[in-house]
N, C-alpha and C positions, 0 to 999 in steps of 0.2 A: 465611547461609542453610544449614540442615542438614536431613538426612532421617534420622529415627529409625524403627527397626522395633520394633513392639509385639508381644510374644508373646500371641497370642490364638487359641484353637482355632477351627476352622471353625464349630463349633456356636454360637459367640458373635458371629459376623459380623452376623447379623440384629439382634442386640441393639445392636450399635454403630451400625448404620445407622438403626434405628428405623422406625416406621411411615411409609411414604412418604418415607423419607430425612430425616425431621424431626430425629432425634437426630444424624445426621451433620452436618446444617446447623448445629445448635446448637454442636457441637464447633468447627467452623470459625469461626463468628461470635464465640464466646466467647474463643477463644485466638488468633484471627487466624492460623490455620494451614490447611494443606491436608491433609485426611485421605483416604487411599485404602484401600479395602477390596476385596480380590479378589472377582471374580464367583463365583457358585456353580459347583462342579466345576472351579475354576481354582486352580492351585497358586500360592502366594505368601504374603506376610505383610501384615499391616496396617501401613501406614507413615504417619508424620506429618512433614510438610515445612513449614519456616518458621524463625522465630527459635529459637535453641537453648533459651532459657529457656521460651518458649511451647510448644515441642515437648515438653520434659520435663514441663511441667505438664499438657499435654493427655494425654500417654502415661500419666501417673500417674492421671489421672481415668478413663481407659479401663480401666486395670488394676483400679481400685477398683470400677468398675461390674461387671466380669467376676467379681471375687471375691465381691461381695455376692450375685450370683445363683447362683454355684457353691457357696456355703456351705450353702444349703438350711436347713431347719428342724432344730433340735436336738430329738430325741425326748425328751430328759430335761427339757425346759422346757415348762411349762404355758402356756396361752393368756394367763394373767394374769401370767406371769413367775415365775421362781424354779424350783428343781428340784422335780420331781414326787416326792411322798412315797412313792409305790408303785413308782417306777421304771418303765421301759418294758418290761423283760424281766428275768426271774429268771435270772441268770447260772449258777445252779447246776442248774436244771431245764430251761433253755432254753424257758421258757414266757412267752408274751406276756401282759402285764398292761395293761388299758385303763382302770383306775380303782381306787379304794380297795376297792370291793365285790369285784372280782376278786382284789385283793391279799389281802384277808382270807380269801376262799375258798381261795386257793392256799396261803397260809401255814398253814392249818388242815388241809390234805389229808394223806392217808397217804403219798403219793409224796414230798411236800416233806419231811415229818418223817424219812422213811427216808433221803433224800438228805443231809439235814443231819447226821444221826448218822454217815453214812458219810464225809462230808467232814471232820467234826470229832468223833471218838469221845469226846473229853473232855467234850462236852456231855451224854453219857449218864449222867455222874455226878451231874448236877443233877436234883433231884427233879421239877422242872417238865417236863423232857424224858422222864424215866424213867417217870413216871406218866401221860403224855399218851396219850389214847385217841382217835385221829382217827376221823371228822372232828371238828375242834374248832369250838366256837362262837367268837364275837368275843372274849369275855372270856378264853377259853382261849388264843387267839392272843396276846392282850395279855400274858398271863403268860410265854409263850415269848419275846416281844419284850423284856420286861424282863430275863429271865434270860440271854438270848443277845444282848444289845444290840450288843456289838462285832462279833459274827459277822454279824448282819443288816445293820448299817451298812456292813460291808465288802462286802456283796452289793449295796449301792446303795439300801437301804431307809431312808426317813426315819423312824426309830423314834419320835422325839418327836412328830412330826405324826400318825403312825398312832395312837399312844396317846391323843393329845388328842381324836381323833374316834371312838375305840372305843366310848365310852359311848353316844354318839348313834346310832351304827350298830347297837349292841346293842338299843337301844330301838326303832329303826325295824323291825328284824327281828322283835322281839317283837310289835309292833303288827300287822305283816303276818300273822304266824301266828295272832293272835287273830281277824283278819278272815276268814282261811281256815277256822278252826275254827267260827266263827259261820255261815259259808256252808254248811259241811258238815252242820250240824245242821238246816238247812232241808229241808223235804220236797221231793222232786223232783216231786210232784204239783202241777200249777198251780192246783188248786182251793183251795189255801190262801189265794189272793188273795181279798180281800173288797171289794166296792164298797159304800161307805156312802152315797154320794150321787152322782146324775148330774144334769148341767145342760147346757143347750144354749147355747153362746156363739157369737154372730155379730158380725161387724164391719161397720159401716156405711161402705161405700166411696164414698158420694156426696160431692159437694162440701161442704166445711165451711161453717158459717154465715157466715163472713167473705166467702165467695165467691172466695177466693184459695187456690190450691193451694200447699202447702209444697214447697220444693225437696227433692231427694233427700237432701241432707246435713243437713237440719234436722228434728228430731223434733217432733211435736205436743206441746202441754202435757198434763200429767197429767189435768186436768179435761176437756180435749177428748177424750182417749182414753177416759175413763170414760163420757162422755156418748155416744160413738159405739160403745161396746162393749155390746151388748144381751145380757143374761142371761135366758133364758127358762125354761120349765118343763123337766121331764125329757124328754130326747129320745126319739124312738121307737126301739125295738130294731130292729136290722137283722140279717139272716141272712147270715152269712159262710160260704161253702163250706169244708168241712174240707179241710185240706191233707195230703198231696198230692192235688189234685183230679184226677179222671180226664180225660184229653184227649178233646176232642170228636171224634166220628167224621167222617171226611172224606166229604163229599157233593158231587160236582161240580156238581150243580144248585143248590147253596146256597153257592157259593164265597165271596161277600161276607159272608154270614151267619157262615160258619166263620171267616173272617179276623177279624171283630169279636170273636168269642169267643176266638180265639187271642191277641188283644192284651189279654186279661183284662178286656174290657168285660163284666163278669159280673154278672147274667145278660144274655145278648145279647137 
């Protein structure tokens, strides 16, 4: 019968005990030992008492549990595993990078290019760096990555992976610019909208012909939906007050009437 002391910080005592003492009971049942954890605000160490071999095995399991929770998440590892191509931080500019889009934006910025040339003046002899005019687009960044591969890899950037997705990112940005340019050509006047046809559509909410209501998680058949969806003639035009509409005047003698209008039951 021996008693071993396990080095465990006070912040890990709750982890060793577990919810409702379940973890502590599992240690004792699995290794046939007695585990003692100091109470909160009490000085002492976590001890394991029992057979020497069992105590050593239990102490090792406790250390492994503490180490697994103290290790935390590696910021250089993506959710799907493997090192992140963009890195988590530019060690040269001390700039946080949360994805490939931010990586391309940062690598093509004037601040980044100026810091690169200051850190490695030899790169200024390369035509790609000498003729670069920031801010650079994605393909311009790709040229710098190829020319200064060793420098960027030394800064923690996955050059090959960034180059592999550069074309797709370039096309995505080109498509986004095209959408914005198309939207800019539209007139801000809402009268360019044209209504070609109007129809009144109503849904028959009565009981289906079968006489049985369908459960919430079951949709009706398409034929049933078409039969119960009535399409009528052109609906009547309605008058919608222009916004912002003037607030109604307060009249104490017509409090209920004013409250209805205040709830936008318009017209009251």
